[in-house]
Structure formats: structure tokens, C-alpha cells
C-alpha positions as CSV (number, residue, x, y, z in Angstrom):
1,M,-103.5,-87.8,-289.7
2,N,-99.9,-89.0,-290.1
3,A,-97.4,-89.4,-287.2
4,A,-95.4,-86.3,-288.2
5,K,-98.5,-84.1,-288.2
6,K,-99.6,-85.5,-284.8
7,A,-96.1,-84.7,-283.4
8,Q,-96.2,-81.2,-284.8
9,I,-99.6,-80.5,-283.2
10,Q,-98.4,-82.0,-279.8
11,K,-95.3,-79.8,-279.9
12,S,-97.6,-76.8,-280.7
13,V,-99.7,-77.6,-277.6
14,T,-96.7,-78.1,-275.3
15,D,-94.8,-75.1,-276.5
16,K,-97.6,-72.7,-275.7
17,E,-97.8,-71.2,-272.3
18,P,-101.1,-72.0,-270.6
19,G,-103.2,-68.9,-270.5
20,K,-100.8,-66.8,-272.7
21,V,-102.5,-63.4,-273.3
22,L,-103.4,-62.7,-276.9
23,S,-103.9,-59.0,-277.8
24,N,-106.9,-57.8,-279.8
25,R,-104.6,-57.3,-282.8
26,E,-103.3,-60.9,-282.5
27,L,-106.9,-62.1,-282.4
28,N,-107.8,-59.9,-285.3
29,R,-105.0,-61.4,-287.5
30,A,-106.0,-64.9,-286.5
31,L,-109.6,-64.1,-287.6
32,L,-108.5,-62.6,-290.9
33,A,-106.3,-65.6,-291.7
34,R,-109.0,-68.1,-291.1
35,Q,-111.6,-65.9,-292.9
36,M,-109.2,-65.8,-296.0
37,L,-109.0,-62.0,-295.8
38,L,-105.3,-61.5,-295.3
39,S,-104.8,-62.6,-298.9
40,R,-107.2,-64.1,-301.4
41,V,-107.0,-67.9,-301.6
42,K,-107.1,-70.4,-304.5
43,L,-109.8,-72.8,-303.3
44,P,-112.9,-74.3,-304.8
45,V,-115.9,-72.3,-303.7
46,L,-117.6,-75.2,-302.0
47,E,-114.5,-75.8,-299.8
48,A,-114.2,-72.2,-298.9
49,I,-117.9,-72.1,-297.7
50,E,-117.2,-75.1,-295.5
51,K,-114.0,-73.4,-294.1
52,L,-116.1,-70.4,-293.2
53,A,-118.6,-72.6,-291.3
54,G,-121.3,-71.1,-293.5
55,M,-122.1,-67.6,-294.6
56,Q,-124.9,-65.4,-293.3
57,A,-127.4,-65.0,-296.2
58,Q,-130.3,-62.7,-295.3
59,S,-129.2,-60.6,-298.2
60,P,-129.2,-62.8,-301.3
61,N,-126.2,-61.1,-302.9
62,A,-124.1,-60.7,-299.8
63,P,-122.4,-64.1,-300.0
64,Y,-121.2,-63.3,-303.5
65,F,-119.4,-60.2,-302.3
66,G,-118.1,-62.1,-299.3
67,L,-116.6,-64.8,-301.5
68,W,-115.2,-62.3,-304.0
69,S,-113.3,-60.7,-301.1
70,R,-111.9,-64.1,-300.1
71,I,-111.3,-66.2,-303.3
72,E,-109.0,-65.3,-306.1
73,A,-110.8,-64.7,-309.4
74,F,-114.2,-65.7,-308.0
75,R,-117.0,-65.6,-310.5
76,H,-120.7,-65.2,-309.8
77,E,-121.7,-68.4,-311.7
78,E,-119.5,-70.5,-309.4
79,L,-121.8,-70.0,-306.5
80,S,-125.0,-69.9,-308.7
81,E,-124.1,-73.3,-310.1
82,L,-123.6,-74.8,-306.7
83,L,-127.0,-73.6,-305.6
84,R,-128.7,-75.0,-308.8
85,D,-126.8,-78.3,-308.5
86,R,-127.9,-78.6,-304.8
87,Q,-124.4,-78.7,-303.5
88,V,-125.1,-75.5,-301.5
89,V,-128.3,-74.6,-299.7
90,R,-129.8,-71.6,-298.0
91,M,-131.7,-72.3,-294.8
92,A,-132.2,-71.2,-291.2
93,L,-129.4,-72.5,-289.0
94,M,-127.1,-70.7,-286.5
95,R,-129.1,-68.3,-284.3
96,S,-132.1,-69.4,-286.3
97,T,-131.1,-67.1,-289.1
98,L,-130.6,-67.7,-292.8
99,H,-127.3,-69.1,-293.8
100,L,-125.6,-70.4,-297.0
101,V,-123.9,-73.7,-296.3
102,S,-122.8,-76.8,-298.2
103,A,-125.4,-79.5,-298.5
104,R,-123.2,-81.9,-296.5
105,D,-122.8,-79.4,-293.6
106,A,-126.5,-78.6,-293.6
107,L,-127.4,-82.2,-293.0
108,R,-125.0,-82.3,-290.0
109,L,-125.8,-78.8,-288.6
110,R,-129.6,-78.8,-288.7
111,P,-130.2,-81.6,-286.1
112,L,-127.6,-80.0,-283.7
113,L,-129.4,-76.7,-283.9
114,Q,-132.9,-77.9,-283.3
115,P,-132.8,-76.5,-279.7
116,V,-132.0,-73.1,-281.2
117,M,-135.0,-73.4,-283.5
118,N,-137.3,-74.4,-280.7
119,R,-136.3,-71.5,-278.5
120,S,-136.7,-69.1,-281.4
121,L,-140.2,-70.4,-282.2
122,N,-141.3,-70.1,-278.6
123,G,-140.0,-66.6,-278.4
124,A,-141.7,-65.4,-281.6
125,F,-145.0,-67.4,-281.6
126,G,-145.3,-69.0,-278.2
127,K,-148.6,-67.3,-277.3
128,Q,-150.2,-68.0,-280.7
129,L,-149.2,-71.6,-280.7
130,K,-150.2,-72.3,-277.1
131,G,-152.4,-75.5,-277.0
132,I,-151.6,-76.3,-280.6
133,D,-150.3,-79.8,-281.5
134,Q,-147.1,-78.5,-283.1
135,E,-145.9,-81.9,-284.1
136,T,-149.0,-82.6,-286.2
137,L,-148.9,-79.0,-287.5
138,A,-145.3,-79.4,-288.6
139,S,-146.2,-82.8,-290.3
140,D,-149.0,-81.1,-292.2
141,G,-146.7,-78.3,-293.3
142,R,-144.0,-80.8,-294.4
143,K,-146.5,-82.6,-296.6
144,L,-147.5,-79.3,-298.2
145,V,-144.0,-78.0,-299.1
146,E,-142.9,-81.4,-300.3
147,T,-145.9,-81.6,-302.6
148,E,-145.3,-78.1,-303.9
149,P,-142.6,-75.6,-302.7
150,L,-144.3,-72.6,-301.1
151,T,-143.6,-69.1,-299.8
152,F,-144.2,-68.7,-296.1
153,S,-147.3,-66.7,-296.9
154,E,-148.8,-69.4,-299.0
155,L,-147.8,-72.1,-296.5
156,G,-149.5,-70.2,-293.6
157,M,-152.7,-69.7,-295.6
158,R,-152.9,-73.3,-296.7
159,L,-152.4,-74.6,-293.2
160,C,-155.1,-72.3,-291.8
161,E,-157.6,-73.9,-294.2
162,H,-157.5,-76.9,-291.8
163,W,-156.3,-75.2,-288.6
164,S,-159.1,-72.9,-288.0
165,G,-158.3,-69.8,-285.9
166,L,-154.6,-70.2,-286.1
167,D,-152.6,-67.1,-287.2
168,P,-151.1,-67.9,-290.6
169,E,-147.7,-66.3,-289.7
170,A,-147.5,-68.4,-286.6
171,A,-148.4,-71.6,-288.5
172,A,-145.7,-71.0,-291.1
173,G,-143.2,-70.1,-288.3
174,A,-143.9,-73.4,-286.6
175,V,-143.1,-75.3,-289.8
176,R,-140.0,-73.2,-290.5
177,N,-138.6,-74.0,-287.1
178,R,-139.7,-77.6,-286.7
179,V,-139.1,-78.8,-290.3
180,P,-135.7,-78.3,-291.9
181,L,-136.7,-76.0,-294.8
182,V,-134.4,-74.8,-297.6
183,Q,-135.0,-71.8,-300.0
184,I,-134.8,-73.0,-303.5
185,P,-133.5,-71.2,-306.7
186,P,-133.9,-68.8,-308.2
187,R,-133.7,-67.2,-304.7
188,G,-130.0,-66.5,-304.1
189,I,-129.0,-66.7,-307.7
190,W,-127.0,-63.7,-308.9
191,G,-128.9,-61.5,-311.3
192,E,-132.2,-63.3,-310.8
193,S,-135.1,-62.5,-308.6
194,G,-137.9,-64.4,-307.0
195,Q,-139.7,-64.9,-303.8
196,A,-138.3,-67.2,-301.1
197,I,-139.9,-70.5,-301.8
198,H,-139.4,-73.5,-299.5
199,T,-139.3,-77.2,-299.4
200,S,-137.7,-79.7,-296.9
201,I,-134.0,-80.4,-297.2
202,E,-134.8,-84.1,-297.3
203,A,-137.0,-83.6,-300.4
204,W,-134.5,-81.2,-302.0
205,L,-131.4,-83.3,-301.5
206,G,-133.0,-86.7,-301.5
207,Q,-131.1,-87.5,-298.3
208,P,-132.0,-87.7,-294.6
209,L,-130.6,-85.5,-291.9
210,C,-127.6,-86.9,-290.0
211,S,-128.9,-89.4,-287.5
212,S,-126.0,-89.0,-285.1
213,P,-124.8,-85.4,-285.1
214,E,-121.7,-84.6,-283.2
215,P,-121.7,-81.5,-280.9
216,E,-117.9,-81.5,-280.8
217,W,-117.8,-81.1,-284.6
218,I,-119.7,-77.9,-284.6
219,I,-117.3,-76.4,-282.0
220,R,-114.3,-77.5,-284.0
221,S,-115.9,-75.9,-287.1
222,Y,-116.4,-72.7,-285.3
223,L,-112.9,-72.5,-283.9
224,A,-111.4,-73.3,-287.3
225,A,-113.3,-70.3,-288.8
226,F,-113.4,-67.8,-285.8
227,G,-111.0,-68.9,-283.0
228,P,-109.5,-68.4,-280.6
229,A,-112.7,-67.8,-278.8
230,T,-114.5,-68.0,-275.4
231,V,-117.4,-70.3,-274.6
232,M,-119.7,-67.3,-274.8
233,D,-118.5,-66.5,-278.3
234,I,-119.3,-70.0,-279.5
235,Q,-122.8,-69.7,-277.9
236,V,-123.4,-66.3,-279.5
237,W,-122.4,-67.7,-283.0
238,S,-124.5,-70.9,-282.8
239,G,-127.4,-69.8,-280.6
240,L,-126.7,-73.0,-278.5
241,T,-126.5,-72.9,-274.8
242,R,-124.9,-75.1,-272.2
243,I,-121.9,-76.3,-274.3
244,Q,-119.6,-76.4,-271.3
245,E,-119.8,-80.2,-271.3
246,D,-118.7,-80.5,-274.9
247,I,-115.9,-78.1,-274.2
248,R,-114.8,-80.2,-271.3
249,S,-114.6,-83.3,-273.5
250,L,-112.7,-81.4,-276.2
251,R,-110.3,-79.7,-273.8
252,P,-107.5,-82.3,-274.1
253,H,-107.4,-81.7,-277.8
254,L,-107.5,-77.9,-277.6
255,I,-105.1,-75.1,-276.7
256,T,-106.0,-72.3,-274.4
257,F,-105.1,-68.6,-274.2
258,R,-106.4,-65.5,-272.4
259,N,-107.7,-62.3,-274.0
260,E,-106.8,-58.8,-272.7
261,R,-109.8,-59.1,-270.2
262,G,-108.4,-62.3,-268.8
263,E,-111.2,-64.5,-270.3
264,E,-110.2,-68.1,-271.3
265,L,-110.0,-68.6,-275.1
266,F,-110.1,-72.0,-276.8
267,D,-108.5,-72.9,-280.1
268,L,-107.3,-75.7,-282.4
269,P,-103.6,-76.4,-281.9
270,D,-102.8,-76.3,-285.6
271,A,-104.9,-73.2,-286.5
272,P,-103.1,-70.1,-287.9
273,R,-102.3,-67.3,-285.4
274,P,-100.2,-64.7,-287.4
275,D,-98.2,-62.0,-285.7
276,A,-100.0,-58.8,-284.7
277,D,-98.1,-56.7,-287.2
278,T,-99.0,-58.9,-290.2
279,L,-100.0,-56.7,-293.1
280,S,-103.8,-56.4,-293.8
281,V,-105.0,-54.7,-297.0
282,P,-108.4,-53.0,-297.3
283,R,-111.4,-55.4,-297.8
284,F,-115.1,-55.0,-298.5
285,L,-117.5,-57.2,-296.5
286,G,-121.1,-57.8,-297.5
287,E,-124.2,-57.1,-295.4
288,F,-124.6,-59.4,-292.4
289,D,-121.0,-60.7,-292.7
290,N,-120.6,-63.4,-290.1
291,M,-117.5,-61.9,-288.6
292,L,-119.7,-59.2,-287.1
293,L,-122.2,-61.7,-285.6
294,S,-120.0,-64.4,-284.2
295,Y,-118.7,-63.1,-281.0
296,A,-120.0,-62.0,-277.6
297,D,-117.2,-59.3,-277.7
298,R,-116.6,-57.9,-281.2
299,S,-113.5,-55.8,-280.3
300,R,-111.2,-58.0,-282.3
301,I,-113.0,-56.8,-285.5
302,M,-114.9,-53.6,-284.6
303,D,-114.7,-50.7,-282.1
304,E,-118.0,-50.7,-280.1
305,T,-118.4,-47.0,-280.8
306,Y,-119.1,-47.9,-284.4
307,R,-121.8,-50.4,-283.6
308,K,-124.7,-47.8,-284.1
309,H,-123.4,-47.1,-287.6
310,V,-123.3,-50.7,-288.7
311,F,-126.2,-52.4,-286.7
312,T,-129.4,-50.6,-287.6
313,S,-132.5,-50.4,-285.4
314,N,-134.5,-52.5,-287.9
315,G,-132.1,-55.4,-287.8
316,I,-129.9,-54.7,-290.8
317,I,-126.2,-55.1,-290.6
318,R,-124.6,-52.8,-293.1
319,A,-121.9,-53.7,-295.6
320,T,-118.6,-52.6,-294.2
321,I,-115.0,-51.9,-295.1
322,L,-111.9,-53.2,-293.3
323,I,-108.9,-51.0,-292.9
324,D,-105.9,-52.5,-291.2
325,G,-108.2,-55.5,-290.4
326,F,-110.8,-53.6,-288.5
327,V,-114.2,-52.2,-289.5
328,A,-113.6,-48.6,-290.5
329,G,-116.7,-47.6,-292.5
330,T,-119.7,-48.7,-294.6
331,W,-120.3,-49.0,-298.3
332,K,-123.3,-49.2,-300.6
333,L,-123.6,-49.9,-304.3
334,I,-126.3,-48.2,-306.3
335,S,-126.5,-49.3,-309.9
336,G,-128.8,-48.7,-312.8
337,R,-128.8,-49.6,-316.5
338,K,-125.9,-47.3,-317.4
339,R,-124.3,-46.1,-314.2
340,A,-123.0,-47.7,-311.1
341,V,-121.9,-45.7,-308.0
342,L,-120.0,-47.1,-305.0
343,H,-120.6,-45.0,-302.0
344,I,-118.0,-45.3,-299.2
345,E,-118.5,-43.7,-295.8
346,P,-115.4,-44.0,-293.6
347,F,-115.9,-43.6,-289.8
348,H,-112.7,-41.5,-289.5
349,E,-110.2,-39.7,-291.7
350,L,-108.0,-42.1,-293.6
351,P,-104.5,-41.5,-294.8
352,K,-104.0,-41.0,-298.5
353,Q,-102.3,-44.4,-298.8
354,E,-105.3,-46.2,-297.3
355,L,-107.7,-44.1,-299.5
356,D,-105.8,-45.0,-302.6
357,A,-105.7,-48.7,-301.7
358,L,-109.4,-48.7,-300.8
359,S,-110.2,-46.9,-304.1
360,E,-108.3,-49.6,-306.1
361,E,-110.1,-52.4,-304.3
362,G,-113.4,-50.6,-304.8
363,A,-112.8,-50.3,-308.5
364,R,-112.2,-54.0,-308.7
365,M,-115.4,-54.7,-306.8
366,L,-117.4,-52.4,-309.2
367,H,-116.1,-54.4,-312.1
368,F,-117.1,-57.6,-310.4
369,A,-120.6,-56.4,-309.5
370,V,-121.5,-54.3,-312.6
371,S,-119.0,-55.0,-315.3
372,N,-121.5,-53.9,-318.0
373,A,-122.1,-50.4,-316.6
374,A,-121.1,-47.6,-319.0
375,I,-120.2,-45.3,-316.2
376,S,-118.9,-46.3,-312.8
377,E,-117.5,-44.2,-310.0
378,I,-116.6,-44.2,-306.3
379,I,-117.8,-41.4,-304.0
380,F,-116.4,-40.9,-300.5
381,H,-118.7,-39.3,-298.0
């Protein structure tokens, strides 16, 4: 970083009032700017994924819609090629859930998140694995998936051939959480199908995990993508606990604010914080979009009264629409050989201007998703 840039950042720090209150709309605009949703950006897809600190990927196609909403002229094959070329991987990371991240970030993130994986494993299979030598079990599982990539079902059954009496699901779960596994193509490739088949990230990339991961790096990455934020927000996003010590060491390099409830917010000095009245056009978010999963308090992006319409009882987070920067409804695309229908369900009545803008964006998305459909239409419910 050159001297002029350092001086600019230092001026930004000293010019801000300690504890200045940021409204929900100001936090919303900061989030949209960092998530590349105020206007589409011209960035290489790999760089965009890293700027987003990864993308939630339980739904194989969701990252494609997420990138389409953020990157100008994004094409499906751009992400598919990155997956095939092993520059991007799909693996369990933050919150022990499936994410799409760059290979470089995966090697840094996975060691930092091992405590999250351990806690998740104990919560899911602690009783079944009681008394089991998990280190040896994980080593056996690693040998199996590095010899031949396997589904979790196949892995569990293979392990139980030698671990008599062990539940196959628990056996596979132990390997998933103790060994850094990646899902390999064709899983996650647009237009292709296939079961989730796994091998270790070391075998897939031919590289070891980072031997000296930096906790401060993961906090900076989060703030760059989601800040300003509280300590609890960072913990909710990552699944990590007890990060106060890392925040303390970073504090001299951060700027602080308060939200409307008086909670302390941390941020990077040179991160964008647009005005509250900055224009925000309608956007479509895919299922499980990280913006809905990365805060202890989601009010900067969604009214809590809408939660039941977005977060289902069986753990699905529906695809949503943003109007004026906030979640204002859900959408679902149903397509067949000849016909594609985009169903949009707003949570409240929208003015004609917003409906027209949403329809135009929806038509563009239909073309992106199913350009070969003879008939395509948008239905509002």
C-alpha cells in the first residue's frame, strides 16, 4: 500500500466520529455496495467470488443466479470452467455448510474453521461416535476417498465394512467434518446432474492446507463483504466463537460505529459506505444467499416479519427479490422443454414503477436461465 493510500485511510479513521450511529438504510447500502448489487460490476468471476467471501452453495444452481445478479454479462460457462479447472471448489466451510469458494481461499479457510466442523460433528453424531477413535476413522475415510471419490452413502458403507456396529451416516459424517472434502464435478456444473461425490481438497488440488492460517484474515474478509458488523454477526456468519481476542488485536486498524440499537459495529476504514438515499434497483437473489445468513440481526436486509416466508421449516432458504435494497418477496423458476415460467410472490403491494422494473429484470433473468425456451412468461401471485 503506497503512502497516499495509507494517509487516505488514516484520514478516514480520524474524520469519523467514534460510535457514530448508522441507520439500517445506511447499513443496507453498505451491504449492497460490497455485494455488488447496487450496480453490476466488471470483474473476473474468480475475483468476485473472493470479494464475496464465498457463496452459499447447498443449491447447485444458486451461485449462478447470484453471480448473474452481480456481474455484468455473466455467462454460465465462466463458473463451470472454474469448477472444472479446480480454481473454484464446493466444500463445507462457514457454519459447517456447503460453500463455493476459490481454491486459494479454501486452503486458508478450512483450517481456521476446524473448530466449527468439530462442534457440528459432535452435535449431529456425538452419541453414535462415542468411544470411537475418530482420528483413525477419519484417516481410513481419507484413504478411501483419495483412492476413489465417493458419495457419503458409499463412504459410510465402505467404512462400516471394517468398523463393525458403527452407523454408516455417522461414519461418513466423521470423515466429512474431520477431513477437508470437496465435491467434484459434474456436481455444481450448470445444466449437468450428478450425485455429490467427494475427495480430499489436498488430492483434488495437489496442494496442502495452509499451515499457518490467520484468524485476522477471515475477519477482514467478512467485513469487506458484509460490514459494518458486530462481533456476533461475524460469529453467526463463520460459526466461530470467542473471536473477541482477534477483534482486540485488529481494533487499531478498524473503524467503529453504532447501529440503531447502540451495538458496536466494526468496519474496514476504506470500505464503501454509500448514503442512505443511494438508488437501489430490483434484484433477484438465489436460494440460500449469504446475505440472509450472515448476521445475528438481519434487519439491514429483511424485515423479521418476512422470515417465515423465506426460511422454511425444513431448512430451505427461498430465492428472494430485493426492492429498494430489502427483501420484498420470493421467486421460483419452473421450466420444461418448451416453456419457462418465473413465479414472483411479493410480500406487499408494489407500485407500478417497481413492478415494471422487476418485470424487466425478471425477463433478463429468464433469458439467462432458459434462453432456449419457446415460451417464457412472468406470473405475479
